[in-house]
C-alpha positions, 0 to 999 in steps of 0.5 A: 450531481447525478449517480452516474457522475459519482460513479464515474468519479469513483472509477476514475480515482480507483483507476489512478493514472494510466499504467501507474499502480496505486500500491503494489500493482496487484489490482492492475496485474490481476485486472490485466490477467483477467482482462477486466477494469483495475477499479473492480479489483480495487473497489473489492479490495477496499470493501474486503478490507473494511470487513477483514483488514489483517487477512485481506493485507497479508493476501495483498502482500502475499500476491505482491511477492507471488505475482511476476508483475508485481514482485519487483515493486513489492520487494523494492516497497518494503526495502524502502520501508525497511530503510524508513523504519530503521531510520526512524528507530535510530532517531527515536533511540538518539532522542531518547539518548539525549533526554535520558543524558539530559535527565541524568545531569540534573 
């Protein structure tokens, strides 16, 4: 395996499927705006995430809401995430109530 083939595999993985955003679509939207390949932006985000995780995540999410190309997808993502979290909390609360009720009976 040559360095060039490894680089090509990395580019392919970072580009994702044609037209399909990997997370919120921020890197794809920026790539289209600046006429660059999406993998360039994705690689920069990954490197920055390693160095400054929280600030980069915040910037990424803010860009998701601010960029007109990604706003709807970002809102849909967080709406879905809220539902999943709410269901998880409800299940946890139900199991805790069940465990506490079982404990009180003994």
